[in-house]
C-alpha positions as CSV (number, residue, x, y, z in Angstrom):
1,M,112.7,127.8,97.7
2,K,116.0,126.3,96.8
3,V,116.3,124.5,100.2
4,L,112.8,123.0,99.7
5,K,113.7,121.8,96.2
6,M,116.9,120.1,97.5
7,N,115.0,118.6,100.4
8,M,112.3,117.1,98.1
9,Q,115.0,115.7,95.8
10,S,116.8,114.0,98.8
11,I,113.4,112.6,100.0
12,L,112.6,111.3,96.5
13,K,116.1,109.7,96.3
14,K,115.6,108.0,99.6
15,V,112.1,106.7,98.8
16,I,113.3,105.3,95.4
17,F,116.4,103.7,96.9
18,T,114.4,102.1,99.8
19,S,111.7,100.8,97.5
20,T,114.2,99.4,95.0
21,L,116.3,97.7,97.8
22,N,113.2,96.2,99.4
23,L,111.8,95.0,96.1
24,T,115.1,93.3,95.4
25,F,115.0,91.6,98.8
26,F,111.4,90.5,98.1
27,L,112.4,89.0,94.7
28,I,115.3,87.2,96.2
29,L,113.0,85.9,99.0
30,I,110.5,84.6,96.4
31,I,113.2,82.9,94.4
32,G,114.9,81.4,97.5
33,I,111.6,80.2,99.0
34,Q,110.9,77.8,96.1
35,N,112.4,74.9,98.0
36,G,110.9,75.6,101.4
37,S,109.1,72.6,102.6
38,T,108.3,73.5,106.2
39,K,105.0,75.3,106.3
40,R,103.1,76.9,109.2
41,K,99.9,79.0,109.7
42,V,100.0,82.4,111.3
43,N,97.4,82.9,114.1
44,L,95.8,86.3,113.8
45,L,93.3,87.7,116.2
46,I,90.3,86.5,114.2
47,N,91.5,83.8,111.8
48,Q,94.5,81.9,110.6
49,T,96.3,82.4,107.4
50,V,96.9,79.8,104.8
51,S,100.0,77.6,105.2
52,L,103.1,79.6,104.3
53,P,106.8,78.6,104.4
54,V,108.5,79.7,107.6
55,G,111.2,81.5,105.7
56,F,108.6,83.5,103.8
57,I,107.0,84.6,107.1
58,V,110.3,85.6,108.6
59,G,111.5,87.3,105.4
60,I,108.4,89.4,105.0
61,G,108.8,90.5,108.6
62,F,112.3,91.7,108.0
63,I,111.4,93.4,104.7
64,S,108.4,95.2,106.2
65,G,110.5,96.3,109.2
66,S,113.2,97.6,106.8
67,L,110.7,99.5,104.7
68,V,108.9,101.1,107.7
69,G,112.2,101.8,109.5
70,S,113.8,103.6,106.6
71,L,110.8,105.7,105.7
72,L,109.8,106.7,109.2
73,K,111.2,110.1,110.2
74,V,112.0,110.5,113.9
75,N,113.2,113.7,115.4
76,F,115.2,113.3,118.5
77,K,116.3,116.9,118.7
78,D,115.7,118.8,121.9
79,E,113.5,121.9,121.5
80,E,115.1,123.5,124.6
81,K,117.5,126.4,124.0
C-alpha cells in the first residue's frame, strides 16, 4: 500500500510539472507570436485551417510533442529471465 501511495505521488508530481511547464511554453508562444506576420494555412485531410502564423504552428507542434512524450509511459524492459 505504501509503494502504491508513493508511486501515485510521483505520477501526480510528474503530471503537474509537465502541465505547468507546457502551459508556460504556450503562454510564451502566445506572447511571442504577437509580431508574427507570415501566415500559412495547414492542409488537413478534409479541409484547411484558418491562416495561422508559421511560428504558432511550429510551436504548437513542439509543445504537443513535449506533452505527449513526457506523459507516455514506455517499458523497454525484457520479460525474459
